N, C-alpha and C positions, 0 to 999 in steps of 0.2 A: 509201380513198385520200383524202388531204387536199385540201381546196378552198381556194384562196387568192383574195383580192380586193384590189384596189388602190384607195386613196383619195388624194385630193389634199390638200396643205397649202400654206401660203404659202411653204414652204421647199423643197418637193419632194414626190415621191410616196412613199407607204409601202404595204408589202404586209402584210396581215393574214391571219389564218387563220379559216375558218369551222369551228366545232366545235358539238357537242351538249352542252348543260349536263347536269348530273346530275339535273335534273328533266325532261329530255327536250325542252328548248327550244333550237333552233338560234340561234346568235349569232356575231358576228364580233369577234375580239379583236385589238387592235393593242398590242403590248407594246414598251416601251422607245423611245418616240418622244422625241427630244431637244427640250426646250423652252428650253434655254440652252446656251451654250458650256460645255465641261467646266471646272470650277473647280479646275484643277490648277496646280502651280507657283506663279507670282506671283499667280494668280487665286484661290488657296485661300480667302482671307478676304474677297475683294472682292464688291461687289454683282454679281448675275448679269448676264450680257451676252447679248443675243439670239442664238439659235442661228444658225450659218452655214447657208446653203442647201446642197443636195447635188444632184449629177447622177444621173439615172436613178432607179430605184426602190429605196428603202431597205427592207430586211427589218425588219419589226416583229413578230418571231416568238418572241423569247426574252426572258424576264424581265430587267429591268435590275438591276444590282447595287444593294444598299442604300447609303444614305449612312452613313458610319462612325458607329457607335454600338453600343449594347447591345441585343441581341435579348432582349426581356423574357420570352420564352417559354423559350428555351434558356439564357439568362443569359450567353451568349457575346458578346464584342465582335467585330464583323465589319464589313465594308463598305469603301468607297473614297471618294475625293473627286471622282471622275468619276461622278456619280450623279443629275444633274438630268434625269430622264426621266419620262414619264408613260405610263399605260396607258389605252386607250379601249375600252369595251365597248358594242357596239351591235347591234341586231337587223336593221337595214336601213339601208344607206347612202343610199338614195333613197326615203324614205317619201312618201306622198301629202301628209302634213302633218309638218313638222319636230317632233321630240319634245322634251319637257322634258328638261333636262340636269341631272344631279346631279354636283357636284364634291366629292370626299370628302377631308378632311384627317385622316390617321391620328394616333392618339395615341401615347403613349410617353414623356411627361414632357419633351418637347423634347430628349431625349438617347438615344432608342432607337426601334426598330421601323422599318417600311418599308411599301411598297405590295405586299408579297409575296402571291402567290396562295394560299400555304399558310394565310394568315389571312383574306385578303380576296378570295375568289372570288365572282363576281357571279351565281351560279346562281339564287339566290332573288330578287334584285331585278329580274332580267330576266324574271320572270314577268309584269311590267308593261312597257308600251311607253315606256321611258325610255332615255336614253343616259347611261352612267356613266363618270366619269373619276376616277382616283386617281393620285397621283404621289409621288415622293420629294422631300424638301427637306433642306437641310443642318441637322444637329443639333449639340448640344453647342457646343464651342468653335468649330467650323467655321461654325456658324450664328449665334453670338451673342457672339463675341469683339469687343472694341473697342480703339481706340487714341486717345489724346488728341491726337496730332500730326495736325492737320487736313490736312496735305499728303498723308497716306496715304489719306484718304477712306474710313476704316473706323470710322464712329461707332457701329456695332452693328446688330443685327437683320437681318443678311444672310439668315437663314433665313426671316424673314417676307417679305422682298423676293423670295426664290425663289418663295414661294407666290403672290405677286402676279404674277410673270412667268408662272407656269403658268396662272393664271386669264386673263391676257391672251392666251396662246396658245389657250386654250379659246374665248374670245370671238371670236377672229379665224378660227378653223379648224373649230369644231365643226359648222358647217353641212355640211361635206364628209363628215361621219360620220352624218348624219341628225339632228343635234341643232339645237335652236333657240337661237341666240345671244342672243335676247331673252327667254329664259325659263330662267335658270340659278339653281339652288339650291346654296348653299354649305353643306356639312354636315360635322360632325366630332364625334369622341368624345374625352372626357377632355381632354388637352392640345390635341387637334385641335379640340374645341369651344371651348377657350380661344382658339385661333387664330381660329376663326370670329368669336368675340366681339370680338377685337381688330380684325379687318377691319371689323366693324360700327361701330367708333368711329374708325377711321383714314380721314381724308378722302381719302387717296390711293387707297383701295380702292373708292370710290364709283363705281358703274357697272359693276363687274366681276361682280356677281351681283345677283339680284332678290328672293331669299327666303333664309332661313337656318334651319338646324336645328342646335341645340346639345344634344348628348347628354352629360350628366354633366360639364358644364364651363361656364365663363363668363369674361368678361374681367376679373373681379375677383379679387384675391388675389395672394399673393406670386409665384406662377409667371408672372404677367403683368406684374409691376412689380418686378423683382429689384433690390435695392440693389447698387450697383456698388462693390465693395471690391477693386479691382485684380486681378480674377480672371485676366486675361490675363497679367499679370506673375507671379502665383502659379503659373500653369500653366507658364510658361517656366522658372521656378526648379525646379519639381518635375521637369521633363524634363531638367535638367542645364545650363541656360543659366548661364554664369558671367560674363557681360559687364555692361555698364551698364544697369540696369533702367529708367533714365530716358530711354534712347535708344530710342524706339519703333521706329525703322527697323531697328536691329540686332535687337531682339526679334522683329519681324516676319520678318526674313530668316531667323532661327534657326527659328522655328515653321514657316515654309514648307518646311523641309527635313526635319522630324521625321517618322518613320514614323507613318502616319495612325492605325493601331490603338493604338499606344502613346499617342498624343495623346488619343484617345477615352477610354482607360482612365484616364489621368492627370487628365483634366478632368471626370470623372464626379462627383466629390464633393470640393470644395475648402474648403467652409465648416467652421469649427471648431464643436464642440458648443456653445460659448458663443454664437457667432453665430446658430446655428440656434434656440437657446432665446430669446435676448433680442431678436432681429430677426425671428423667424418665417421664416427662410430655408429654403426647401425645395430650391431649385436654385441653382446659381451661373451657369451659362450658359443663359439663357432670355430671353424678351422683357423689354425694359427701356426706360426713357426714353433716347433716344440722346444722346450726349455733346455734340453740336452739330448745328445744322441744315444740311442739304444740299439739293440739288435732288431727291433721292430719299428724303427723310425719311419714315419710317413712323410713329414714335411719339415725340413731344416732350413730352407731358404724361402724368400718371397716367391710366390708363383710367377710373378712378372719377370723375375730373373732367370727362371727355368724354362720359359716358353720356347725361346728361339732354338734351344738345343734339346728339346724334349724328345723322348723316344717315340712319342705318338705322332710326330711330324711325318712318319712313314706309313701311318694308317689313314684310311679315308674317314672323313667326318662330314656330318650334315649339321648345319647350325642356322638358327633363325628365331624370329619372335613374331609378335602380333603387330597389327597396324597401329594400335593405340596403347602401347605399353605404359605410357605415363598416365593413362586414364584413371588408374587406381588412386592417384594422388589428386585430390580435388581442390584443396585450398591453395590459392596463389600466395606464395611466400618465398621469394627468392632468397631472402636473408637467411632463412633456416635451411635452404636447399643447396648450399654450396656443394658441388659435385664431389661425391666421395672418391671419385677417381683421382682427384688432386689431393692425395692423402698425406702430404707433408703438413705439419702443424700450421694453422692459419689463424691470424687474429689482426686486429687493428686496421690501419689504413690499407694494407695490402689485401686483406679479406674484402673490404668494402670495394676496392678496385676490381677484384675478380667477380664479385656479385654483379657489379654494374656492367662489366664486359659481357657476361653471359646474358643478362637481361636485354641489353641493347641488341645483341646479335640475334636472339630468337624473336624479339618483338619487331625487328626490322623485317624478318622473313614472314612472320605469322600474325602480325598485329599486336595490339597491347592487351588483348583479352586472354581467356582461358586456354585457347589452343596453343599459344606460344609457350605457356608454362608447361602444359602437358607434353609438348614435343621436347622441351628441355629435360623434363623429368624422365621421359622415356629414353632419351639419349643417355642421360647421366647414369641411370640405374640399370639399364639393360643393354642398349645398342652400343655404347662406347666400349664396354668390356668385350662384347662379341667381336666388334670390328678390330679391337686391339689383338685379340686372339688370332683372328684371321691374318692380320698384318704380320704377326710374329711367325706364323706358319709359312707365309709366302716369302719371308726373309730368310728362312732356313734352307738347308740343303735337302730337306725331306722330300719324299716322293709321293706322299699321301695327297689324295684329291680333297677339295673343300667345296661343298655345295651349300649355297646360301638361299634362304627362302624367307618370305614374309606372309603370314597368314592373315587374310583380309575378309574372310566370309562373315558377313553381318546378317545374322538371322534374328528375327524377333523372338523366337522360341528356343533356339539351340545354343545361344551364347549365354550359358548359365552363370558364369562368373560375373559378367556385366549385369545381368538381370538381378542377381543377388545383391550386388553392390549399389546399383543405381535404380533398380526397380524396372518392372515390365514397361515397355514403351520407350525405354532408352535405346540409343543407337551407339555404334562403335564396336571395336574388337578389342576387348580388355585383356590385360595380362591374365592368362589362364583360360581364355575362351576356347583355344584350340583343343584343349583336353577333352571337351565334350564331343569332338569329332574323331576321337581315337579311343577313349574309354567310355563305356556305358556307366552312368551314375544314377542316383536315385532322385534326380531333380526333374526328370521328364521321361516320357515314354519314347520308345524307338520311333523315329519319324517314319511316315509312310514311304514305301519303297519307291514311289514315283515323285517324291518331293525333292526340292533343291537341297534340303538339309541332308537327306540320305545319300544323294549323289556326292555331296561334299565329304561325307563320312567315307564312302567307298574310295574316293579319290585320295584323301589324306592318308588313310590306312594303307592304300596301295603304294604310296610314295615311301612310307616308313618301312613296310615289309620288303619292298623291292630293294631298298638300300641295305636292309639287314641280310638279305639273301646273297647279294652279289656286289655290294658297294656302289651301286648305280641306282638312283631313285627313278630314273626314266622307265616307264612301263606303259602298257596299252591304255591305261586309264588317263594318261596325260600325253597321249600321242600327238596332240595338237602343237606341242612345243618341243624344242630341243634344248634341254637344260644342261648347260655345260658347267663344269667346275670352274672356280675362279682361278685365274693365273696371273692377273695383273690388274692395275687400275684402268678404268673405273670398275668398281665391284658390281657385277651383274648377277641377279638371281631370279628365282621364280616367285612371282606374285600369285598366291593361291587364293583365288576368288571364284565367283560363279563363272567368270571367264579367265582362263590362265593366260599369263603373258610373262615374257622375260624382260626385265627392266633394270636400268641402273638404279641403285639404292641411294636415295637422297640422304638417308641417315649416314651412310658411309661417306658420302661427299662432304657432309658437314663435319664429321669427326676427323676424317683424314686431312682436312684443311684447317678449319678454325680451331679444333681441339688440339691438333698436333702443334700448331703455332703457340697456343696458350701453354701447353705443357713445356715446350722449349723455353719460353720466356720465364717460366717459374721454376726451372730446374727440376722438373718432375719427369720420370721416365715413362714414355708412352708404351713402348714394347721393346 
């Protein structure tokens, strides 16, 4: 028989359900709590508005719908524009001492995925005494369309402002769920980590969290500073708009009535092949410098120009990725893989010269086969941005500590992202594989308690929760090593494998030497 508990919020009471996790730990989950008004009708592209209050007790027992986008697991487009809801997972509504709170931003390239329990079930993380929050935010065109007409007040980045509103809800209400509003860690993976990094440089996010964890992402790169090439007008044209494209109000009225799934599909990829190659564009609807300043501006300058003087240089961060971040990219094609970090326009002989330099450098280190290309792609799309973010922090006057890690656990059964991409029997630690050691998902059962995989789960979750509690990831589960924050070159961090070790990161060595030299030669800013 189910047991239900009621918690207060500033907007009304909510009813959650007490359940037993798959590792045998009781906890209370509250699903689908609104943190903003539904962004439907004329509110579809607008900044989020604080949720209305409600009378009585609101059931928080059913998962909320995802924001319209692509499910990166099933490859289907699904969702709605009424999607601004959050889930809270807690073990005790009234603990003797309020618990550290982790707020998680899901990945998906700013155009897919959601807070679904199928991927993000808290069974493992709640082996520790923390409160966990995850939420949906608008994706694709819903989250990142913009209009030049200032009277419409849509300068861009509504999806990032959704994230800020959810964080404000947490700060104002988490004490009612056993969480400490003065000890909030913002955490994300991939584009979720890029979001965390952007909040770390956005002055308007100051005070919404106190520590940060960035997993395989950073605020540097094209997905965090997308060139604005009339994406919203292109979207309207693709969807059949035949009016005046210079009349923003008419374009907005048209887009407010389009079927939401058709809009998500149409806006998924609008850049031409030439734009992708010459401008390094990965995404079209994603974070960008807003078209004009407003009272709610999120980003008005390039993140790379904000990092060294960012407010967050005074808070502690943990940052890292997987051993084979580039594994997700299988086809060897240096010509189409010019690093997006060198984001100034490129074409002609200069582009050919850059391609040749990268290929020569990586093939000299790793041979002429697939490994060299995968190392290049991993550095280009993940490690270069993370190392640039670290370098900027160390160059600042900030007092925050920076812990670096690399996740290297290679299991035939628990590395779900790799197995899904490359099949069972494959090896390597793919982009996203670490998530299965932190979240329970529907791709496998809980490993046996005496297995290597379960020990790795305990170890990784202890690192994350220890950092969330006190800003230091060292804890009894990793007592064999003394993991120190980075303070200078060479960059040393924790190798998380069946055997732990502290090691100089070869990715950092490559990037701080070869990459910095290449940036300088081409007039690009490294950090």
